N, C-alpha and C positions, 0 to 999 in steps of 0.2 A: 577412574572411569565409571560413569553412571551405569548401574545394571538396567537390564532391559525388563525386569519384572517389577511389579508393584506388590508391596506387602499388604497383608489384610488390614493393618492399621492405616496404610496409605490410601486404601480404597475408600475409606469414609471420607478422607480430605478430597479425593477426586470427585466423589459424589456431590460434596458440598460445592465444589468448583462448577460442576455441571448445572446444579440448581441455580447458582448464581448467574452463570452465563445465560441460562434460559430467561431469567428475570430481566436482565440487562437489554434483552431485545426489545422490549416495550418501555421499560422504566430505567433508563440508563443512570449510573452514578454521576454522569457528567451533565453539563447544561445540554439543553435541547430546545429546539423551536418546533412547534406543531403548526402545520399549515391546514386549515379545514377545508371541507369539500368545496368551498368557494374560491380556494386558492390552489387548484391542481397543478401538478407537474406533468407537462406534456413530454412524452418519451418518444424515442426514435421508433419504437416498435409500433407506433400509432396509437398507443394506449394513453389515457388521461389518468394520472394517479393522484387520488384525493379522497379522504385526508391522508396526509403523510407527514413524517417528522424527520428532522436531521439532529443528530447528537455531535457535540462538539466540546472542545477545551480551549481556553485561552490562557496565555502567558504574558506577563508585561503589562504595560499601560499604553492605551491608545492616546496619542498626542491630540492637542487641541485642533489642529488642523486635519486630523484623521488621515495622515499621510504616512505613517510608518508601520502599517499593517502587512505582515507577511503570512501568506497562507502556506502551510505544509500540508502536502498531499501524501497520503501513506500508500504503501505497497500491498500486495495482494492479501496477505494474513495480518496486516497491521490494524491499527485502530486510532482513535482520537487522542490517546494518551501518550503523546509524543515525547513529553519531558515530565511526566508524573506518573506515579505508581498506578499500574494497572489494578483495577478493583477486583478482578477475577483471579488473576495469578499472584498479585502482590509483588510483581516484579517492577523494576524501575522502567521508565518511559523507553520506547524502543529506539529513539534517537536522542537519549539524553546526553551522549557524548558530544553531540553537535548543537543542541538546543538548550539554552539556559543562561543564567547571568554570567557575563563574561566570556561566553563561549562564541563560536563563529556566528551563529544565529542568536545574537545577544538579547536576551529578554529584558536587559537594562535600557536597551536602546530601541527594541522593536516590540510591537504587539503581535504576538504570534497566535494564529488560529489553526486548529487541526480538527477536521470533521471526519466522523465515520462515514464511509462511502455508501452510496445507495446500493442496496443489495447485500450490505454487510450484516452483522449480527451483534453489535454492541450499541444499539439505540437509534440508528438511522433505519428507516423503513426497508425491511428485507424479508426474506421467505420465513424467517422465524417470528416475525412480528404478527400481530394479531390483525387478521382481515376484519375491518369494521362491519362488513356485510354478513359475515358468517359467525363471528366471535371465535374462530379458530385460526391457528397460525396459516398464513398466506401459502406456505408450501410452493408448489409448481404453478399455482394460480397467479402468482405475482408475475407481470409481464417481465420479460427479459430486458435486462437494462444495458446500456452501453457506457463507454467511458465518457462520451459527451453528455449523457443523462447524468452522471456523477457530477460533471463540472456544472450543469445547469442547476442541480441542487445546491451546490456549493455557492453559486452565484446568487441564488435566492437567500441563503444564509447571510452573505455578504451585505446584500440589500437590507436585510433585516438589522444588522449591526450598524447600518447608516454609513458605510464606507463606500465611496464612490470608486476610488482607484486603489488597487493593492500595490504596495511598494515592490513586493516581490512575491513570486510563487515558486516554491522548491519542492522537489520530490525525487525519489529514486525508484526505478523499475516501474511498476504500474503507476506510482506516484509521478515519475517523469513523463509518463504518457498523459496524465491529467495536466501536467504543466504545459506540455505542447498543446493540448486541446485548449486550454485557458487562453493561450497566446493567439490561437486561431479564432476561437469563438468570441473572445472579448479582448482584442488587442488594445483598445482604448483604455481598458481597466487594469492592465498589467504593465508596470513600469519596467520591471526587470524579471527575467525567467531563467530558472537554473534546473534543467532536466539532468538527472545523473543516472548513468547506467541504464538507458532506456532506448526507445526506437520510435520511429513515425508509424510503424505497423508491426503487427505480430507476424513472425515469420512462420513458415510452414512447420519447420521443426518444433517450435514452441507450441503451435496449435497441436501437434502430434503429441507432444509430452502432456498437455492439458487434457487430451481426449483419453489417454491412458488413466489418468487420475479420476476423471468423471466416470469412466466405465467401471473402475474399481469401486467407486461409490455406489453406483447404481446396481452392480452385480451383488452387493451385500443384501441378503434376504430382509435384514432389518431395515434397509431404506424404505421398504413399503411404498414404492412408487411416489416417495416424496412425502408421506403422510406419518412418518415415524413418531413425531410429537404427539399426534392424536392417539396413537396405539401404545404409547409408553415405551417405544423402542428407540434404539440408537445404532446407526450403521457404523459403529466405531472401527470395525475391522477394515471395511472398505476405505474409509476416510484415512486411517492410519497408513494404509498401503499408498493411497493417492499422496500423502504427505511425504512418505519415504522416497518415493519416486521423484517428486518435486525438489526435495531437499538435495538430492545428488546434483541437480543442475545448478544449485546455487553455489556450489563448491568447485574448485579446480582439482585437477589430479594432483598437482604439487601440494596443495593444502591437504588433501586426504592422505597422501603419503606421509607428510610431515606429522599429521596428528595421530595417524593410526598405523600406517604400513600394513604389514601382515601380522601385526601383534595379535595374540590369543587373548580372549576375555576370561579371566579368572581360572585359567587352567594351564597346565604344563604342556599338553599335547592335544591334538585334535581328537574328537570323539567318535568320528565315523558316523555321525548323525546329523540332524537338522537343527540342533539348538544353535545358539549364537556363539560358535566357536570363536569368531573374530570380533576384535573390538569394534570395528566398522559396522558389523551387523548389529551389535548391541546398541551402538550410538543411533543407527537409523531406527531400531525399533523403539527406543526411548523417544526419539523425535516424534514418531507417529503417535505413540501412546499419550504423550502429553499434550499433543496438538488437539486431539478429539475432545478433551476436557474443555477447551476454550473456544473452539470454532464450530460453527454450524455446518453441517454437511451439504444443506442445499445452498447455503451462502457460497460454499466453495464451488459449487456448479455455477451459480450465477456470476461470480466475480471472474472466474477463469473465461466464461464465455464472453464477458465484456472486453477482456484483453484480446481474445481471438478476433472479435469483430473490429478491433481498432485499426484504422487505415486512414490517416489524414488525407493522403493524396487522392483517395477514391472519390472524395467530394469535390475534386478540382480537376476532373478529367485527367487524373493520373499524375498531375504535376504537383509535386511537393513544393517547388519554388512558388507557384501560384498561390498556395495556401498562406504564404507568409509575405505576399506582395505588399509593400508600402507599411510594413508593420513598424510601429514606433517603439516596440519593446527592446530592451537591451538583453541579449542572451549570453549565458555562459553554459556551454555544453561540455559534459564530463563523462569520461569512460574510464575502464580499468583494463590493463593489458591482459589479464588472465580471465576476464569475463567472456565465456563462450555462449552464455544465454542471450545476452545483449552485447554482442562484440562491439569492439570500436569501429568496425566498418559501418555499423548502423548509426553511430553517433556522428561519423564523418558525413554520411548521407544527408543528415539533417543540417549539418554545417554548410556543405555545398549548396543546399536549397536555400539556407538563409543568405549566403554570400550572393546567390544568383538573384535573390529578391531585394539586395541592397540593405539588408538588416544589419544592425549593430551586433556582431557576434564574435566571442572568443572560444576557443577550444583547449581542453587539458585532457591528456590522456595520463592517468595516474599509474605508475609502476607498482604493481602488487600481484602476489601469486595466490591471493585468497579467493579468486573467483568473483562471482556477481555479488556475494554477500559482503564484499569489501566496502560497499557504500554504507553498511550499517556498523562498521568496525572502526577501530582506532587507526585511522589513515591520516598521518600529519599533513601529507601533501594535499589531500582532500580538504582538510579543515583550513589550510592556509589559503587554498583557492576560494573556497566559500567565504572566508573573511574578507579577503582582498576584494573580490567581486562586490560583495555587499557594501564595503567601505566606499569603493569607487562609485557605485550607483547611488549611495547616500549623499555623497559630495555632489553628484550631478543633480540630484533632486533637491539639494538644499537642506538636507536633514543634519542634525547635529552629529559629530563624530567625536570619538574619545579625544580628549585634549583640546577640543574646540571651545571657544568662548560661549557658544550658544547653549 
């Protein structure tokens, strides 16, 4: 079990990570496209953002017809490094189990694109990016962004890459929200959509959890009203607590019990104090401490707010079915039995709306006791479903499949 403390030697490593993360906000290690002031991004908040940039990674080869592109949309604290080493942490891509040569999202067959979301902190314009008007980090002066704004920015990237229609859009959690928004905003540009562990709107319970996290960040004195970068501060305690609270929602009770139970952390008996007596306490503290080294606190505020505002039906007089009316997109909606953050009932609501709009949709509920995080883990049924859905969609679109003569 990982300890909840960082040694003096580790602190220098942590500081290196923090400096690298700050540099990535403006100058990412990945590819990026810069749109100048004459190419602004219009936002739902009524603001016009420009200049702005979007950071992204690609894997595989775009075919001559430009018909094999898959956009992978990342979750709340993810990034563009879906299947390659993260330059900040040195860890493998966050979905490298699913994306890569010979894997369900096969980069031998498909051209995979993954972009850092608008409001993020690894190269796409966000609150840690430099405001060109002031030469200082945007902080809270950046307009609030929405899931639809994120999708708009991705569409601009896809335009830049010369891709008219995406073969598929795939994502889990907040990434699944982006998938659904893509299918609503640009139905003619999405041949297949695979939203995983997602919903068509954020529930009041989920908004409540996010508000606890945001308040933890803003209550940290070092948050400095969002100007901590300018003052050389870091609201690490508040952000760590926010991450701890959120991380609990990603797991199921069964998963927590299996991994930790009531096991003590490096001791024979309870201490009658407030140190990390239990392994679960140590684990959560470690999750919080490592998170603050790679993620920007203001980005956490912005991206959680974007999820809170997400409600597809609100733009269609409360009718989710109307949002998908006459959609040409093929859908595969997936949920997990133990996910209480985005429960199966939310996915079924999307499926019912798609059926009511006469869309082409299939639905799979994966049996798993790992909670919401199951979509990031080794789940064979999920892998089989993704592989089968993409293979069927590829056949329908006339793309080459394994074993074919094409």
